[in-house]
N, C-alpha and C positions, 0 to 999 in steps of 0.2 A: 725535248718536249716535256720530260718528267720534271726538270728544274722549274719550268714555267708553271706547271700545275702545283708544285709545292709552294711557290710564292703566292699563289692565289688563295690557298687554304686559310692562312692567318688573316688575310683581309676579310674574307667571307665570315670567318669566326668573329672578328671584331665588330663587323657590321651587325651580325645577329645579336651579339652581346649588347651593343648600344641600343638596338630596338627593344630588346628584352628589358633592359634597365629603365628605358623611357616609359614603356607600357606599364612596368611595375610601379613606377612612381605615380602615374596617373591613376591606376586602379587603386592603389593604396591611399589615395587622397593627398599625397604630397605634391602640391603644385608649385613649390617654391621656385623651381627652375623656370617655370613658365611666367612668373610675375614680372611685368614690365615696370619701368619707372612710373611713379604716379603721374609725373608730368613729362611725358616724352617730348623731345625737342620738336618745336613747331616747324612744319615744312614751310619755309619762307620763300616759296616759289614765285609769289607775286608781291613784289616790293611796292607797287602802287597800281591804282586802277587806270585803265585806258581813259582817254579823253572822250567821254560820251557826248559832250556838247558838240562835237564835230558831226555827229549823226543827226541829220535834219529830219528824217522820217521818224515820227513818234513811235510807231509800232516797231520799227527796226531797232530803235534805241532801247526800247523796253526789253525786247528779246535778247539783245546783246548784253544788257545789264544782267538779266537773269542767267544767261548762258555763262557769263564770266564768273559769277559768284556761286552758282550751284555746286560745281565740283569742289570748291573750298568748303562750303557748308557740309557737303557729303563727307569729305575727308575728316573734318573735325567731329562730326557726329559719330563717325565710325571709330574714332579714337575713344570717345566716351563709351560707346557700346562695347569696345574691347575690355575696358575696365569693368563695365557692368557684368559682362559674361564671367570674368574671373571672380568678381565678388560673389556671384551666384554659385560658382564652383566651390568656393571656400565656405559658403553658407551651408552647403550640404555636409560639411565636416562638423562633428560636434565641437562646440567652442573649446571644451577642455582638451581636445586633441590637436588644436592648431599649434604649429610649432612657432618658435621665436621669429623666424623670418616672415612667416605668414601674418603673424600679429603685427609686426613692425610695418609691413606693407599696408595692412588695413588701417593702422593708425596714421600712416603718412597720407593715404587717400582721404581719411577723415579730416585731417588738417587742411588739405587742399580744398576740400569741400565745406570748410568752415564749421566743422563739428568739433566741439571741445571736450571730447571724451578721452579719458586716460587709460581705458582698457576696452577690450572687445567683449560685447555680449550680444544677445539676440536683438536688442533694441538698436544696436549699432548697425546691423545689417538692414533692418527695416528702414532706418532713416537714410542710410547710404543709398539704398535702391530707389528712394524717392528723389534723390538729388542726382545720382549718376545715371542720367538718361538723356535721350536725344531731344532736340528742339525741332519741331516740324519745319522742313525747308520752306514751306509756304509762308510760315510766320516770319522766319528769319529774312527771307527775300523781301517781304512786305515792309518790315521795320527798317531794313537797310535802304530801300528806295525812298521811304518817307523821311527818315531821319537825315539822310545825306543828300536829298534832292537829286536822286538818281546819280549819286556819285559826283555831283558838281559843286557841292558846298565847299567853303574854305577849309573847314575842318576835315573833310574827306580828302581834299587835294593835298593839304599841307601835313596832315597827321594820320591819314588812313582811318579816321574815325567815322565809321558808317552808321553807328547806332546811338550817337548822342551821349556816350558814356562820359562821366565826369571823374576827375581825380581831385584830391584835397590837400596835397602838399605843394608848397610854393615851387614853381618851376617844373612841375610834373607834366604839364601839357601846354595848351594854348589858352590865353585869357580871352574870354568872350568880350566883344566890343560893347555889349549892352549889359555887362555884369553890374548889378546894383552895388552901391557904395557899402563897404563893410563886409561884403561877401568874399570868400576866399577860394571858391571852387574854380577849377580850370577844366577845359575840355581835353580829355586824355589823348595822347599821341601813341601810335603803334608803329613798330618797325616794318610791319608787313600787313597785307590784307588778311593773311592767314591768322596772324596774332590777334587782329581785331575781332575776327569771327570767334576764335577760341575764347577770348575775354567776354564777349557777349553771351555765349552759351553758358559759361561759368557764372556769369552775373545772374542769369535767370535761374540757374540751378542752386544758387546759394543765398541770394539776398532775401532778407526777411520780407521785403515788399512783394515778393513773388511766391510766397509760400502757397497761396491759393492755386497757382499754376501747377506747382509740384503735387499738391494734394489731388487736384483734378486729373492730372496725368496718371498718378498712381491708381486712381479709381478706374480709369480706362484700361490700365494694365490688367487689373483684377477681372474686368469684364471681357478680357481678350479682344479689346477693340483697338483699332488704329487711332492715331492722334490726328485730328484736323487742326490746322492753324487757326481756323475761325473759332473753334471751341475753346482753345487755350487762350486766344486773344481776349476773350471775355473776362479773363482774370487780371488783365494788365491795366487797370484803372490808375494805378500809382506809377506807371512808367512815365507818364507825361502829366503836366499841369492841366491838360485838357480833360483828364479824367474819362468819363463815359463817352464823351465826344471822340476822344482818341480811339477808344475801343471800336466805335462805329466806323471810324476811318479805316481801321485795320481790317475789319470783317468785310467792308464794302470793297476794299482794294483787292483782297484775296479772291472774292467772287468775280469782280470785274475782269481781273487778269487771269482767271482760271488757274490759280497757283496750286490748287490741290494736286494737280498733275505732277508737280515736283515732289510732293510728299509721297504720293503713290509710287512714283518711280524709285524713290529712296527705299521705301518699305519693301519693294520687290527685290532689293539687292541683298537682303539677309533673311535668314530662316528663323531667328530666335526672337521675333518681335514680342512674343508673349512671355518671355523669360522674366 
């Protein structure tokens, strides 16, 4: 019995030491060990959408579409919020005391979010926090349904493109049949539905055309208010050639299908909505 007790003591000591070191690093502000890769590997659990055209009942088809996409939108938003939480943690550390790993991580995040800064300062944190934030599921579900024809368009079926995103290098995607002569854009292809959703969120969070969305969202943060898809949809006049008519389509769609329920459900899954 004594030999067994002796074997347990070093194990308990090592466990206690590990916890002490971990707590010490957090308390001291050194979060380097906690920093994930700026772009964690996308969970490619859904390689393509189900064939929603086989569902004849309209209401059933809609709910199946929403139920299929919502978990992916939730997962990708959670990925963004994980990055945001760590940015906020590092923001609490004086810039001069950020170590090399922390600064490199922040610069890598900045690069992924299309910021062209060469060093970290307070303005970096302010702009990053405007960009690294979630997109209301109600808005994402609405745009996916409208842009992909409920997942039945050629681009959705052949390239997992649910949001009408373009790419601009030859062979990068699918050539639209009605593309005007002299135009070089293609409709982007994605390896999975998960990748399509991540690309869509990153697009809204970085493209200059959607700066108003980010400013509006940041203002709602300061007011400690939740984001409604309908409110942020009002900033998307440049997403489609339809302009303000497109915005009306989005807001009406959200209301008619009661999609705020998905945003509310998402917000109820985390505690740091006002961070």
